[in-house]
C-alpha positions, 0 to 999 in steps of 0.5 A: 106429536108432544106429549103433555105431562102431569103429576100424579100425587107427586109421585112422578109424572105420567103421560096424558091419554093421546095416541101416537102413529108408529112413525111418530112414536119411532122418531120420538124414541129414536128407533126405527120401524124395523126395530119397533116391529121386531119388538113387537114380534118378540113380545117386548114392544109397547101395547098397541091399539088398531083403529081403522086399520092404523096401529096406534100407541097410546101415551100410557102405553109408551111411557111403560114401555120405556119403563121396561126398556130402563128396567131391563137395561138395569137388570143387564138384560141380555139382548136378543140373539141375532136372526139366524143367516137365511140366505144361501150359504157357500159349501166348501169341499174337503180337499184331498191331500192325494189330489193332484194339483192341475 
């Protein structure tokens, strides 16, 4: 779904009200669905609207989110730390220098 844009008092362009699904929003903004939901979980995603079990993003929320991402980039905001590894980790046993090799 393409966003229509109009000028607001000549100060800049703002999108007209419309709603996008998560896949449409992600495609328009070049992000994956997993990144979208991670950003929402971190409180850094766009405002979302739930209607009849669907997650939707208004054009205004998308515009505001892009502006916020630009501000964070300009400020040199640190990226969130990667998630901790939750899988099994190999345990290394200390080797005694007195132990004889077999």
